C-alpha positions in Angstrom: -54.5 47.0 -21.0 -52.5 45.6 -23.9 -49.0 46.2 -22.6 -46.0 44.3 -21.4 -44.5 44.8 -17.9 -41.8 47.0 -19.4 -44.1 49.2 -21.3 -46.3 49.3 -18.2 -43.6 51.0 -16.2 -43.3 53.8 -18.7 -46.7 54.1 -20.2 -47.8 57.1 -18.1 -44.5 58.6 -18.5 -44.0 62.1 -19.6 -47.3 63.3 -18.8 -46.8 66.6 -17.1 -48.3 70.0 -16.9 -51.4 72.1 -17.5 -53.3 75.2 -16.6 -53.9 76.6 -13.1 -57.2 76.6 -11.7 -58.8 78.4 -8.9 -62.0 79.6 -7.5 -65.6 78.3 -7.1 -64.3 75.3 -5.2 -66.5 75.6 -2.1 -69.5 76.5 -4.1 -69.1 73.7 -6.5 -68.2 71.1 -3.9 -71.7 70.8 -2.5 -73.1 70.7 -6.0 -70.9 67.9 -7.3 -71.1 65.9 -4.1 -74.9 66.0 -4.4 -74.8 63.9 -7.6 -72.8 61.0 -8.9 -69.0 61.0 -9.4 -67.3 59.0 -12.2 -63.5 58.7 -12.3 -62.1 57.9 -15.7 -58.7 57.6 -17.3 -55.3 55.9 -17.0 -52.9 54.8 -14.3 -52.5 58.2 -12.9 -56.2 58.2 -12.0 -56.4 54.5 -11.1 -53.5 55.0 -8.6 -50.7 52.8 -9.9 -47.7 53.4 -7.6 -49.8 54.2 -4.6 -50.3 50.6 -3.3 -53.4 49.3 -1.6 -54.9 48.0 -4.8 -58.5 46.8 -4.9 -58.3 43.1 -5.7 -61.5 43.1 -7.8 -59.9 45.8 -10.1 -57.4 43.2 -11.5 -54.8 44.6 -13.9 -56.5 48.0 -13.8 -54.8 48.4 -10.4 -57.3 50.8 -8.8 -56.0 52.0 -5.4 -57.8 53.1 -2.3 -55.1 55.7 -2.1 -55.8 57.2 -5.5 -57.2 60.7 -5.7 -60.7 59.7 -7.0 -61.1 57.2 -4.1 -59.9 59.8 -1.6 -62.2 62.5 -2.9 -65.2 60.2 -2.8 -64.4 59.2 0.8 -64.2 62.9 1.8 -67.3 64.2 0.0 -69.7 61.2 -0.1 -71.2 61.7 -3.5 -74.6 60.0 -4.2 -72.7 57.4 -6.2 -69.1 56.7 -7.1 -67.9 54.8 -10.2 -64.1 54.2 -10.2 -63.5 53.2 -13.8 -59.9 54.4 -14.4 -57.6 51.7 -15.6 -53.9 51.2 -15.8 -52.6 51.5 -19.4 -55.8 53.0 -20.7 -55.7 55.0 -24.0 -58.5 57.2 -25.4 -60.0 54.3 -27.3 -60.2 52.3 -24.0 -62.1 55.1 -22.3 -64.5 55.1 -25.2 -65.0 51.4 -25.3 -65.0 50.5 -21.6 -65.2 53.3 -19.1 -68.3 55.4 -20.0 -71.1 53.1 -19.0 -71.5 54.7 -15.6 -72.2 58.2 -17.0 -75.7 59.4 -17.0 -77.9 62.5 -16.6 -77.4 62.5 -12.8 -73.6 62.4 -13.0 -72.5 65.7 -11.5 -68.7 65.3 -11.5 -66.3 63.5 -13.9 -62.5 63.4 -13.5 -60.1 62.1 -16.1 -56.4 61.8 -17.0 -55.7 60.5 -20.5 -53.5 61.0 -23.5 -50.0 59.9 -22.5 -50.4 56.3 -23.5 -51.8 57.3 -26.9 -48.7 59.4 -27.5 -46.5 56.3 -27.1 -44.5 57.6 -24.2 -43.8 54.0 -23.1 -41.6 53.7 -26.2 -40.1 57.1 -25.5 -39.1 56.2 -21.9 -37.8 52.8 -22.9 -35.6 54.4 -25.5 -34.4 57.1 -23.2 -33.5 54.5 -20.5 -31.5 52.2 -22.8 -30.2 54.4 -25.7 -28.1 57.5 -26.1 -29.2 61.2 -25.8 -29.7 61.4 -29.5 -31.8 58.3 -29.7 -34.0 59.6 -26.8 -34.5 63.0 -28.4 -35.4 61.4 -31.7 -38.1 59.2 -30.1 -39.4 62.3 -28.3 -39.7 64.1 -31.6 -41.8 61.3 -32.9 -44.1 61.4 -29.9 -44.5 65.2 -30.2 -45.5 64.9 -33.8 -48.3 62.5 -32.7 -49.4 64.9 -30.0 -49.6 67.7 -32.5 -51.3 65.9 -35.3 -53.4 63.0 -34.0 -54.0 63.3 -30.3 -56.3 66.4 -30.5 -58.9 64.4 -32.5 -58.6 61.5 -30.0 -59.3 63.7 -27.1 -62.2 65.4 -28.8 -63.8 62.0 -29.3 -63.6 61.2 -25.6 -64.7 64.7 -24.5 -67.7 64.7 -26.9 -68.8 61.3 -25.6 -68.5 62.4 -21.9 -70.6 65.5 -22.7 -73.2 63.4 -24.5 -73.6 60.9 -21.7 -73.3 63.3 -18.8 -74.6 66.7 -20.0 -74.9 68.2 -16.5 -71.6 67.1 -15.2 -68.7 69.3 -14.3 -65.7 67.6 -16.1 -62.2 68.1 -14.6 -59.4 67.1 -16.9 -56.3 66.7 -14.7 -52.8 67.1 -16.0 -49.6 65.3 -15.0 -46.5 66.4 -13.1 -43.1 67.1 -14.6 -40.9 64.1 -13.8 -37.6 65.7 -13.0 -36.2 68.5 -10.8 -33.4 69.7 -13.0 -30.0 71.0 -12.0 -29.5 68.4 -9.3 -26.9 65.7 -8.9 -29.0 62.6 -9.6 -28.3 59.1 -10.7 -30.0 57.8 -13.8 -30.8 59.7 -17.0 -28.7 62.5 -18.3 -29.7 66.1 -17.7 -30.3 66.4 -21.5 -32.8 63.5 -21.4 -34.5 64.8 -18.3 -34.9 68.3 -19.7 -36.3 66.9 -23.0 -38.7 64.6 -21.1 -40.0 67.5 -19.0 -40.4 69.7 -22.2 -42.3 66.9 -24.0 -44.6 66.5 -21.0 -45.4 70.1 -21.0 -46.1 69.9 -24.8 -48.5 67.0 -24.2 -50.4 68.9 -21.6 -50.6 72.0 -23.6 -52.6 70.0 -26.1 -54.7 68.4 -23.4 -55.4 71.8 -21.9 -56.4 73.3 -25.2 -58.9 70.5 -26.1 -60.4 70.6 -22.6 -60.9 74.3 -22.9 -62.6 73.9 -26.2 -65.2 71.6 -24.6 -65.7 74.0 -21.6 -64.1 71.5 -19.3 -61.9 72.6 -16.3 -58.2 71.8 -16.5 -56.3 71.0 -13.3 -52.6 71.7 -13.1 -50.6 69.5 -10.8 -47.2 71.0 -11.7 -47.6 73.5 -8.8 -48.6 70.9 -6.2 -45.8 68.6 -7.3 -43.2 71.4 -7.4 -40.2 70.4 -5.3 -41.4 66.7 -5.2 -40.2 65.6 -8.6 -37.7 62.8 -9.2 -34.2 64.1 -8.1 -35.7 66.2 -5.4 -35.1 65.4 -1.7 -38.7 64.3 -1.3 -40.0 62.8 -4.5 -43.7 62.0 -4.9 -42.9 60.0 -8.0 -41.3 56.6 -8.2 -38.1 56.5 -10.3 -37.3 53.1 -11.8 -38.4 50.5 -9.3 -36.7 47.2 -10.2 -38.7 45.3 -7.6 -42.0 46.5 -9.1 -41.4 47.8 -12.6 -45.1 48.6 -13.1 -45.0 51.3 -10.4 -42.0 53.2 -12.0 -42.7 56.8 -13.0 -46.0 56.9 -11.2 -47.1 59.0 -8.2 -46.6 57.5 -4.7 -49.4 57.6 -2.2 -48.2 61.0 -1.1 -48.3 62.2 -4.7 -51.9 61.1 -5.0 -53.0 62.8 -1.7 -50.7 65.8 -1.8 -50.4 66.3 -5.5 -53.6 65.2 -7.2 -56.3 65.4 -4.5 -56.0 69.1 -3.8 -56.3 69.9 -7.5 -59.5 67.9 -7.9 -60.9 69.4 -4.7 -60.2 72.9 -5.9 -61.8 72.2 -9.3 -64.8 70.2 -8.3 
């Protein structure tokens, strides 16, 4: 959505963390599959970084390797609307992604919030400026997350509930980006640690607002553990100079191994 290629590679950025979720998976699976499934959100739901993009999705970059597509293929819901879009903010969800929701929708998944918080600017700053410049930009983003984002999330969650009152809504978090304490080219350990902390802070807010609306929150930190950037088997792209837009997004393995199990357990 309204973003340059540079901001595109960092928009989804520091999204990370959440709340564990267990139980009721098998019982809920048949229920949710019996109705319609609508996938909302940003690039972490559309599948940027996973490849195999659906040509008709244009700049939304929806992938057949993204977790919503994989879940639908495995569970055959009565209908499937793949509305998530790269670069989406909360206002974009409200204005352009909710049209498929109705009283027969039984499952909704969504990742949203990181783009609102301005993490594109954060990551750009952290890549090109000093540690102090990076930390200052992160502080600005944290202030937005604390003071403005909760209301933005409430507006989205209220709209989902109004349009799909019978749906089970799964708000899925985002992985930490970096495995710390490793010898790794790129950003300093100070920057990496601050980015991880800010991601957790973002997801604490997302988790709290999801709980306030009686939505389920899915934590991908556990499934991504050991697969962060700087690990020996990362499920996240670092800076990809050949395809900047895929930087800091899950790979196909991150979608299937990190995100899909969380939705499957929550649905």
